[in-house]
VOGU-3710 file (C-alpha; in Angstrom, 3 decimals, decimal comma):
1> xxxxxxxxxx> 14,609/24,520/18,038  14,288/21,772/20,650  13,228/18,219/19,855  9,924/18,778/21,667  9,331/21,955/19,670  10,028/20,129/16,424  7,643/17,338/17,437  4,894/19,857/18,223  5,454/21,554/14,862  5,200/18,253/13,043
11> xxxxxxxxxx> 2,061/17,348/14,956  0,510/20,729/14,150  1,398/20,282/10,483  -0,243/16,877/10,339  -3,318/18,181/12,140  -3,649/21,014/9,626  -3,142/18,623/6,728  -5,775/16,248/8,118  -8,228/19,143/8,528  -7,678/20,306/4,942
21> xxxxxxxxxx> -8,104/16,764/3,601  -11,317/16,404/5,588  -12,902/19,751/4,737  -12,062/19,431/1,041  -12,775/15,709/0,750  -14,038/14,573/-2,689  -17,551/13,716/-1,444  -17,966/17,184/0,072  -16,667/19,098/-2,944  -18,724/17,040/-5,406
31> xxxxxxxxxx> -21,864/17,550/-3,297  -21,378/21,309/-3,081  -20,601/21,572/-6,774  -23,665/19,586/-7,847  -25,981/21,754/-5,751  -24,378/24,989/-6,939  -24,567/23,941/-10,601  -28,185/22,816/-10,241  -29,400/25,971/-8,491  -27,528/28,229/-10,912
41> xxxxxxxxxx> -28,894/26,439/-13,976  -32,447/26,650/-12,634  -32,027/30,272/-11,655  -33,209/29,613/-8,112  -34,648/27,059/-5,671  -36,093/25,005/-8,522  -32,674/23,407/-8,912  -32,531/22,102/-5,355  -34,473/18,863/-5,996  -32,454/17,653/-9,021
51> xxxxxxxxxx> -29,291/18,810/-7,283  -30,201/16,850/-4,167  -30,941/13,724/-6,207  -27,585/14,056/-7,941  -25,833/14,465/-4,583  -27,523/11,389/-3,103  -26,537/9,030/-5,924  -23,204/10,601/-6,878  -21,724/11,319/-3,464  -23,872/10,454/-0,434
61> xxxxxxxxxx> -24,703/6,799/-1,173  -21,180/5,894/-2,371  -19,641/7,581/0,679  -22,106/5,866/3,019  -21,165/2,560/1,425  -17,483/3,276/1,994  -18,133/4,079/5,665  -20,026/0,809/6,105  -17,153/-1,128/4,529  -14,665/0,653/6,784
71> xxxxxxxxxx> -16,784/-0,204/9,809  -16,902/-3,857/8,752  -13,131/-3,912/8,272  -13,224/-4,437/4,513  -11,580/-1,072/3,805  -8,599/0,396/5,641  -10,132/3,876/5,921  -12,679/6,198/4,284  -9,965/7,619/2,010  -9,424/4,059/0,668
81> xxxxxxxxxx> -5,681/4,478/1,123  -4,981/0,923/-0,040  -4,909/1,145/-3,846  -6,003/-2,482/-4,193  -9,301/-1,670/-2,487  -10,177/1,257/-4,731  -11,343/-0,688/-7,786  -14,454/-2,322/-6,261  -15,397/0,885/-4,410  -15,138/2,982/-7,577
91> xxxxxxxxxx> -17,087/0,386/-9,568  -19,894/0,486/-6,989  -19,840/4,275/-7,224  -20,369/4,039/-10,989  -23,419/1,824/-10,452  -24,902/4,323/-8,004  -24,206/7,215/-10,368  -25,821/5,291/-13,230  -29,030/4,873/-11,241  -28,973/8,563/-10,376
101> xxxxxxxxxx> -28,495/9,548/-14,016  -31,459/7,421/-15,057  -33,657/9,064/-12,435  -32,472/12,566/-13,383  -33,166/11,856/-17,051  -36,688/10,638/-16,256  -37,282/13,830/-14,242  -35,969/16,000/-17,115  -33,292/17,540/-14,891  -31,345/20,545/-16,257
111> xxxxxxxxxx> -28,413/19,757/-18,529  -26,078/21,438/-16,039  -26,924/18,769/-13,474  -26,742/15,813/-15,859  -23,596/17,191/-17,465  -21,937/17,636/-14,091  -22,756/14,050/-13,139  -21,388/12,827/-16,483  -18,152/14,717/-15,826  -17,989/13,005/-12,443
121> xxxxxxxxxx> -18,423/9,659/-14,196  -15,551/10,571/-16,509  -13,330/11,325/-13,551  -14,248/8,085/-11,777  -13,562/6,029/-14,927  -10,143/7,622/-15,464  -9,152/7,113/-11,839  -10,478/3,541/-11,954  -8,397/2,682/-15,029  -5,208/4,372/-13,816
131> xxxxxxxxxx> -5,684/2,806/-10,389  -5,007/-0,615/-11,909  -1,321/0,391/-12,005  -0,973/3,472/-9,819  -2,771/5,553/-7,165  -3,451/9,110/-8,394  -4,804/11,515/-5,812  -8,604/11,587/-5,977  -8,539/14,526/-3,540  -6,450/16,590/-5,955
141> xxxxxxxxxx> -8,473/15,527/-8,995  -11,753/16,610/-7,430  -10,277/19,810/-5,978  -9,058/20,950/-9,408  -12,310/19,911/-11,084  -14,295/21,803/-8,434  -12,281/25,006/-8,820  -12,236/24,946/-12,630  -15,977/24,305/-12,657  -16,809/27,090/-10,196
151> xxxxxxxxxx> -14,630/29,561/-12,096  -16,377/28,515/-15,326  -19,757/29,235/-13,705  -18,952/32,449/-11,833  -15,921/33,932/-13,563  -12,991/35,827/-11,996  -14,791/36,499/-8,716  -14,245/32,822/-7,872  -10,470/33,201/-8,340  -9,657/32,924/-4,582
161> xxxxxxxxxx> -10,669/29,260/-4,828  -7,498/28,699/-6,857  -5,761/28,353/-3,486  -7,697/25,152/-2,750  -5,879/22,650/-5,030  -2,361/23,565/-3,790  -3,539/23,312/-0,187  -5,176/19,933/-0,840  -2,113/18,648/-2,693  0,160/19,715/0,160
171> xxxxxxxxxx> -2,096/18,004/2,690  -2,056/14,683/0,836  1,741/14,692/0,593  2,122/15,887/4,190  -0,052/12,986/5,375  2,006/10,625/3,198  -1,185/9,501/1,507  0,337/10,288/-1,902  3,603/11,208/-3,545  4,026/14,535/-5,331
181> xxxxxxxxxx> 3,727/12,684/-8,640  0,406/11,161/-7,654  -0,877/14,591/-6,631  0,154/16,083/-9,979  -1,505/13,174/-11,793  -4,713/13,860/-9,902  -4,483/17,541/-10,789  -4,130/16,643/-14,466  -7,228/14,438/-14,361  -9,185/17,174/-12,599
191> xxxxxxxxxx> -8,058/19,803/-15,102  -9,164/17,691/-18,072  -12,571/16,915/-16,547  -12,969/20,537/-15,455  -12,179/21,763/-18,958  -14,792/19,380/-20,351  -17,345/20,825/-17,931  -16,409/24,394/-18,879  -16,794/23,700/-22,603  -19,701/21,273/-22,800
201> xxxx> -21,774/22,193/-19,753  -21,092/25,712/-18,492  -20,477/26,985/-22,013  -23,866/25,867/-23,335
//
């Protein structure tokens, strides 16, 4: 293979990895999962409102805040690649989630919605603590949590989604955003939080 051919292959690989990281970004997966869990628990459209509220405070507002900080130059990018910048962003996310939980509780939202948000809080706390020393992959953590949670809700028919975490993990390593060890650490966090959702939320 020629040098130009190798360069094109590398460029195509990075483009694919960037697309996978973007499509399966944590904010997107968490938003989809919250809506799915809310609608399923309500048995129909009645779950859309609590699901939407959960999405706004758990994913949309924190992500919007990150974008504003990126635009102002306070963060390097929307993935918060610099580990030192993750702590304040994650702490602000916890505040937003706390406000959302209070509102959902006042509105008597289904346990599936509140439980899902609590699992998200658990994931954020673990990543926040570990991030003081290391940078586990939040992409991988959320991807595994998402897949475990969907399988817990819908059973074997959701099995094709098992391809998502490996693809996400590959993309993060391919983009040099994380090492393989950091991807595996994220997967472990996601598996633990996903198992908690399966037992305490989906299993109720």
